[in-house]
PLY file of the C-alpha trace (Angstrom):
ply
format ascii 1.0
element vertex 386
property float x
property float y
property float z
element edge 385
property int vertex1
property int vertex2
end_header
0.00 0.00 0.00
1.56 3.26 -1.18
0.23 6.64 -0.05
2.55 8.62 -2.31
1.41 10.17 -5.58
3.32 9.09 -8.68
5.41 11.63 -10.54
2.71 11.85 -13.21
0.01 12.43 -10.61
2.10 15.12 -8.93
2.49 16.85 -12.31
-1.27 16.72 -12.84
-1.90 18.12 -9.36
0.54 21.01 -9.90
-0.82 21.79 -13.34
-4.40 22.05 -12.08
-3.30 23.94 -8.97
-1.49 26.55 -11.07
-4.45 26.82 -13.45
-6.84 27.34 -10.54
-4.67 30.05 -9.01
-4.03 31.91 -12.25
-7.33 31.61 -14.11
-10.05 31.01 -11.54
-9.08 32.62 -8.24
-9.17 36.19 -9.62
-12.70 35.68 -11.01
-14.49 33.15 -8.81
-15.73 35.67 -6.22
-17.20 37.93 -8.90
-18.96 35.05 -10.64
-20.38 33.89 -7.32
-21.53 37.35 -6.24
-23.39 37.85 -9.52
-24.54 34.20 -9.67
-23.02 34.07 -13.16
-22.24 30.82 -14.91
-18.62 30.16 -15.77
-17.94 31.52 -19.29
-17.67 28.99 -22.11
-14.09 30.07 -22.81
-13.02 28.59 -19.46
-14.76 25.33 -20.29
-12.72 25.17 -23.48
-9.57 25.86 -21.48
-10.31 22.89 -19.22
-10.87 20.72 -22.29
-7.62 21.84 -23.95
-5.74 20.69 -20.86
-7.41 17.28 -21.02
-9.41 17.73 -17.82
-12.79 17.24 -19.46
-13.15 13.49 -19.76
-9.89 12.88 -17.95
-11.21 9.47 -16.80
-13.08 8.60 -20.02
-11.59 6.13 -22.52
-9.14 7.43 -25.12
-11.24 6.01 -27.97
-13.97 8.54 -27.11
-11.63 11.51 -26.76
-10.83 11.11 -23.06
-7.46 10.68 -21.39
-8.07 7.14 -20.12
-6.94 8.06 -16.62
-8.38 6.66 -13.41
-11.15 8.01 -11.20
-8.47 8.82 -8.63
-6.71 11.19 -11.00
-10.03 12.87 -11.78
-10.48 13.37 -8.04
-7.04 15.02 -7.80
-8.11 17.55 -10.44
-11.54 18.19 -8.89
-10.03 18.82 -5.47
-7.57 21.41 -6.77
-10.31 23.35 -8.56
-12.80 23.07 -5.68
-10.23 24.75 -3.40
-11.11 27.91 -5.29
-14.79 27.34 -6.07
-17.28 24.53 -6.57
-18.43 26.31 -9.72
-14.93 26.12 -11.21
-14.70 22.40 -10.43
-18.22 21.55 -11.66
-17.38 20.90 -15.35
-14.54 18.54 -14.42
-16.83 16.86 -11.89
-19.64 16.37 -14.44
-17.35 15.15 -17.22
-15.55 12.55 -15.11
-17.65 11.26 -12.24
-21.11 12.48 -13.23
-23.79 10.82 -15.38
-21.37 10.43 -18.30
-20.12 7.38 -16.39
-23.56 5.78 -16.71
-23.21 6.07 -20.49
-19.57 4.97 -20.46
-20.23 1.95 -18.25
-23.67 0.81 -19.45
-24.50 2.61 -22.71
-24.48 1.19 -26.22
-21.51 1.82 -28.49
-23.66 4.24 -30.51
-24.51 6.22 -27.37
-20.88 6.39 -26.33
-19.79 7.58 -29.78
-22.51 10.23 -29.83
-22.32 11.68 -26.31
-18.83 11.19 -24.90
-16.54 12.92 -27.46
-18.38 16.30 -27.25
-18.00 16.19 -23.45
-14.26 15.61 -23.79
-13.99 18.52 -26.23
-15.72 20.88 -23.82
-18.63 21.29 -26.22
-21.26 19.53 -24.13
-22.21 18.78 -20.53
-24.48 16.01 -19.31
-26.41 16.41 -16.05
-28.56 14.09 -13.99
-32.30 14.21 -13.39
-33.19 12.23 -10.27
-34.99 14.17 -7.54
-38.70 14.92 -7.79
-41.11 16.96 -5.62
-42.20 13.72 -3.89
-39.07 11.64 -4.41
-35.81 12.91 -2.96
-34.43 10.63 -0.29
-37.28 8.26 -1.24
-35.91 8.03 -4.78
-37.67 4.78 -5.66
-41.00 6.63 -5.27
-40.23 8.64 -8.41
-43.21 9.07 -10.73
-41.73 10.49 -13.95
-42.94 7.95 -16.49
-41.66 6.87 -19.90
-44.11 4.86 -22.02
-42.86 3.14 -25.16
-44.87 4.12 -28.22
-43.40 2.68 -31.41
-39.87 3.99 -31.84
-40.18 6.66 -29.11
-40.73 6.90 -25.38
-43.33 9.43 -24.29
-42.09 11.01 -21.06
-44.22 12.88 -18.54
-43.16 14.20 -15.15
-40.98 16.70 -13.37
-37.49 16.63 -11.88
-36.37 19.07 -9.18
-33.02 20.57 -8.10
-31.23 19.50 -11.28
-27.69 20.86 -11.11
-26.83 22.04 -14.58
-30.50 22.44 -15.40
-31.09 24.71 -18.37
-27.41 24.86 -19.28
-26.38 21.26 -19.91
-26.92 19.81 -23.36
-28.27 16.43 -22.28
-29.69 14.80 -19.13
-29.54 11.27 -17.75
-33.09 11.05 -16.46
-34.31 8.38 -14.05
-37.78 7.30 -15.20
-40.41 4.68 -14.43
-40.56 2.37 -17.44
-43.19 -0.09 -16.25
-45.96 -0.72 -13.77
-43.75 -2.37 -11.17
-43.47 -0.34 -7.98
-40.23 0.67 -6.32
-36.81 0.16 -7.86
-37.83 -2.66 -10.21
-39.69 -0.37 -12.59
-36.96 2.29 -12.90
-34.49 2.81 -15.74
-32.52 5.63 -17.36
-33.01 7.66 -20.54
-30.84 10.32 -22.19
-33.01 13.33 -22.96
-31.47 16.14 -24.97
-32.08 19.84 -24.46
-34.42 21.09 -27.18
-36.41 17.85 -27.39
-40.10 18.75 -28.02
-42.04 18.59 -24.77
-38.95 19.21 -22.62
-38.75 22.56 -20.81
-37.11 24.08 -17.75
-38.44 25.77 -14.63
-37.03 28.98 -13.20
-33.47 29.04 -11.95
-33.23 28.37 -8.22
-31.89 31.06 -5.89
-29.81 29.01 -3.49
-27.95 29.88 -0.30
-24.68 28.60 -1.76
-23.31 27.09 -4.96
-24.26 30.31 -6.70
-23.34 30.39 -10.38
-24.04 26.67 -10.70
-27.35 26.45 -12.60
-30.15 24.53 -10.91
-33.78 24.21 -11.97
-36.69 21.85 -12.59
-36.84 19.64 -15.68
-40.39 19.48 -17.02
-41.58 16.74 -19.39
-44.95 17.15 -21.08
-45.52 14.40 -23.65
-41.81 14.60 -24.42
-40.89 12.26 -27.30
-37.52 10.59 -26.74
-36.00 8.20 -29.32
-36.06 4.57 -28.25
-32.30 4.31 -28.82
-31.74 6.79 -25.97
-32.53 4.10 -23.39
-29.33 3.44 -21.40
-30.53 1.43 -18.40
-33.50 -0.91 -18.79
-36.37 -1.53 -16.41
-35.20 -3.70 -13.55
-31.60 -2.47 -13.72
-31.91 0.34 -11.18
-28.89 -1.10 -9.39
-26.69 -0.06 -12.34
-27.82 3.55 -11.98
-26.97 3.55 -8.29
-23.60 1.85 -8.80
-22.64 4.63 -11.19
-24.05 7.18 -8.78
-21.64 5.94 -6.11
-18.83 7.40 -8.22
-20.72 10.69 -8.37
-20.90 10.54 -4.58
-17.11 10.30 -4.52
-17.09 13.44 -6.64
-19.45 15.12 -4.19
-17.11 14.15 -1.35
-14.16 15.58 -3.30
-15.98 18.88 -3.73
-16.23 18.97 0.08
-12.56 18.05 0.41
-11.52 20.84 -1.94
-13.67 23.42 -0.14
-12.31 22.33 3.24
-8.69 22.34 2.02
-9.23 25.85 0.67
-10.75 26.96 3.98
-7.83 25.48 5.91
-5.36 27.32 3.69
-7.24 30.59 4.21
-7.27 30.07 7.99
-3.55 29.26 8.10
-2.69 32.37 6.12
-5.00 34.62 8.11
-3.75 33.31 11.46
-0.23 34.39 10.52
-1.19 37.87 9.30
-3.81 38.96 11.84
-2.27 40.44 15.01
-3.83 40.91 18.43
-2.13 41.90 21.68
1.05 42.48 19.70
1.44 39.04 18.12
0.07 36.85 15.34
-3.10 35.08 16.42
-1.53 31.71 15.51
0.47 32.18 18.73
-2.70 31.56 20.73
-3.40 27.97 21.70
-7.14 28.28 20.97
-6.35 29.11 17.34
-3.75 26.33 17.16
-6.36 23.83 18.34
-8.80 24.97 15.65
-6.19 24.66 12.92
-5.19 21.20 14.15
-8.82 20.04 14.25
-9.33 21.30 10.71
-6.26 19.45 9.43
-7.31 16.22 11.18
-10.70 16.26 9.50
-9.38 17.21 6.06
-6.75 14.48 6.03
-9.18 11.80 7.27
-11.66 12.71 4.52
-8.89 12.68 1.93
-7.89 9.13 2.89
-11.48 7.85 2.68
-12.00 9.45 -0.74
-8.65 8.29 -2.09
-9.32 4.71 -0.96
-12.72 4.60 -2.66
-11.47 6.03 -5.94
-8.17 4.13 -6.10
-10.09 0.90 -5.57
-12.50 1.93 -8.34
-9.59 2.31 -10.82
-11.30 2.90 -14.18
-14.56 1.30 -13.02
-16.97 2.05 -10.18
-16.28 2.23 -6.42
-17.53 -0.15 -3.77
-20.82 1.23 -2.35
-19.62 0.94 1.26
-16.43 2.90 0.58
-18.22 5.54 -1.50
-20.91 6.12 1.12
-18.39 6.34 3.95
-16.37 8.90 2.00
-19.36 11.07 1.14
-20.95 10.96 4.58
-17.73 11.85 6.40
-16.67 14.51 3.88
-20.08 16.19 3.96
-19.93 16.56 7.74
-16.26 17.45 7.69
-16.66 20.34 5.23
-19.36 21.95 7.36
-17.21 21.67 10.47
-13.97 22.84 8.85
-15.48 25.86 7.11
-17.16 26.81 10.38
-13.82 26.67 12.18
-12.17 28.69 9.39
-14.82 31.37 9.80
-14.20 31.38 13.56
-10.44 31.82 13.05
-11.23 34.86 10.92
-13.53 36.29 13.60
-15.74 39.10 12.37
-13.91 39.22 9.05
-14.95 35.64 8.35
-18.57 36.77 8.39
-17.82 39.37 5.74
-18.18 38.76 2.01
-14.78 40.42 1.59
-13.26 37.09 2.62
-13.90 33.75 0.86
-14.59 31.60 3.94
-18.24 32.68 4.26
-18.82 31.51 0.66
-16.99 28.28 1.40
-19.24 27.61 4.38
-22.40 28.24 2.34
-21.18 25.93 -0.43
-20.18 23.23 2.04
-23.70 22.95 3.39
-25.08 22.34 -0.08
-23.04 19.22 -0.77
-24.39 17.53 2.36
-27.87 17.83 0.85
-27.05 16.89 -2.74
-26.66 13.30 -3.85
-28.17 11.84 -0.68
-28.34 13.60 2.67
-25.94 12.78 5.48
-28.74 10.97 7.30
-29.59 8.82 4.27
-25.90 8.00 3.87
-25.83 6.72 7.44
-28.88 4.52 6.81
-27.12 3.10 3.75
-23.89 2.50 5.67
-25.79 0.67 8.41
-27.63 -1.40 5.79
-24.34 -2.42 4.19
-22.79 -3.23 7.55
-25.74 -5.38 8.63
-26.44 -6.77 5.17
-30.09 -5.91 5.62
-32.40 -3.54 3.78
-34.49 -1.18 5.90
-37.92 -0.27 4.56
-38.56 3.33 5.65
-42.25 3.01 4.78
-43.02 0.55 7.59
0 1
1 2
2 3
3 4
4 5
5 6
6 7
7 8
8 9
9 10
10 11
11 12
12 13
13 14
14 15
15 16
16 17
17 18
18 19
19 20
20 21
21 22
22 23
23 24
24 25
25 26
26 27
27 28
28 29
29 30
30 31
31 32
32 33
33 34
34 35
35 36
36 37
37 38
38 39
39 40
40 41
41 42
42 43
43 44
44 45
45 46
46 47
47 48
48 49
49 50
50 51
51 52
52 53
53 54
54 55
55 56
56 57
57 58
58 59
59 60
60 61
61 62
62 63
63 64
64 65
65 66
66 67
67 68
68 69
69 70
70 71
71 72
72 73
73 74
74 75
75 76
76 77
77 78
78 79
79 80
80 81
81 82
82 83
83 84
84 85
85 86
86 87
87 88
88 89
89 90
90 91
91 92
92 93
93 94
94 95
95 96
96 97
97 98
98 99
99 100
100 101
101 102
102 103
103 104
104 105
105 106
106 107
107 108
108 109
109 110
110 111
111 112
112 113
113 114
114 115
115 116
116 117
117 118
118 119
119 120
120 121
121 122
122 123
123 124
124 125
125 126
126 127
127 128
128 129
129 130
130 131
131 132
132 133
133 134
134 135
135 136
136 137
137 138
138 139
139 140
140 141
141 142
142 143
143 144
144 145
145 146
146 147
147 148
148 149
149 150
150 151
151 152
152 153
153 154
154 155
155 156
156 157
157 158
158 159
159 160
160 161
161 162
162 163
163 164
164 165
165 166
166 167
167 168
168 169
169 170
170 171
171 172
172 173
173 174
174 175
175 176
176 177
177 178
178 179
179 180
180 181
181 182
182 183
183 184
184 185
185 186
186 187
187 188
188 189
189 190
190 191
191 192
192 193
193 194
194 195
195 196
196 197
197 198
198 199
199 200
200 201
201 202
202 203
203 204
204 205
205 206
206 207
207 208
208 209
209 210
210 211
211 212
212 213
213 214
214 215
215 216
216 217
217 218
218 219
219 220
220 221
221 222
222 223
223 224
224 225
225 226
226 227
227 228
228 229
229 230
230 231
231 232
232 233
233 234
234 235
235 236
236 237
237 238
238 239
239 240
240 241
241 242
242 243
243 244
244 245
245 246
246 247
247 248
248 249
249 250
250 251
251 252
252 253
253 254
254 255
255 256
256 257
257 258
258 259
259 260
260 261
261 262
262 263
263 264
264 265
265 266
266 267
267 268
268 269
269 270
270 271
271 272
272 273
273 274
274 275
275 276
276 277
277 278
278 279
279 280
280 281
281 282
282 283
283 284
284 285
285 286
286 287
287 288
288 289
289 290
290 291
291 292
292 293
293 294
294 295
295 296
296 297
297 298
298 299
299 300
300 301
301 302
302 303
303 304
304 305
305 306
306 307
307 308
308 309
309 310
310 311
311 312
312 313
313 314
314 315
315 316
316 317
317 318
318 319
319 320
320 321
321 322
322 323
323 324
324 325
325 326
326 327
327 328
328 329
329 330
330 331
331 332
332 333
333 334
334 335
335 336
336 337
337 338
338 339
339 340
340 341
341 342
342 343
343 344
344 345
345 346
346 347
347 348
348 349
349 350
350 351
351 352
352 353
353 354
354 355
355 356
356 357
357 358
358 359
359 360
360 361
361 362
362 363
363 364
364 365
365 366
366 367
367 368
368 369
369 370
370 371
371 372
372 373
373 374
374 375
375 376
376 377
377 378
378 379
379 380
380 381
381 382
382 383
383 384
384 385
């Protein structure tokens, strides 16, 4: 077992770190304040450096690297802003992996190369007004009619909604209740009968588009079916990699907050000395580092073990659950180190704290993660409806 990065991985980490500092740090605060989406030119820049589709196969325009190396890149960008890391997240550990792992060759040839070129993003449509944590209660329905599926329903809190070019939508394909009737369709932006709700105004993650997906007799080609009825498990296996990406967003935010707190503690003076001289501040910095490093190890284990495939559910859920809690705690401590200045929008830690809370709600709440962890430990399924 080797905990050292290879020379190639260190080069990747430095390259993304330098990019984040030079290109994104000077602009991230402005984009967030105005809730502006990242300009397309920056998406192209990420693609030119091979970060879009870093973990997708070379034959589809990717770099053929592992999930672990994608995580290295996501973490370095998330130090600056979740918004800056989002395209790399979506193009490596997001719903594109459902297509890469389970799609037809035609689907892979059609959808993956544009993602790698920075010309397209694919988002996920899961949550509904009555099906969030209770995902298997989803009611969006796709009925086969000749060579098309007719889709009706509504998805909520879709990150990338309105901006992404295509959506991996979880739908009910048959009459069977629960997970057995659920599958996955690719639905492209601009498909007749597919529209978007208003953009959400969220506490954090500003600049990352989020809205409802609305399907009203939406006609989707039959060949866009990726996961068949009864194969819901495939969707969730792929989603475990997305959960590792979620955890990495938290890791990046927390690492950024720790760096801000370290720097501030050595520049802010009280009673004639740097505040890092005070034991109370030292304890806060040490607690932050402990949590960040523990989360990093859990995430790295899950993604290294996934290699170019999908992570073990137990490892992915542990990583996400711990990282979600950790980011909230670490950003709170960073704000406390900054004192009153931490509460000011002039400093980035208040934004980091707001963003950190969002990731513990997305992709399965902390509480749902704990139920899943217990279920995996006990090898029993717990029916929340009883």
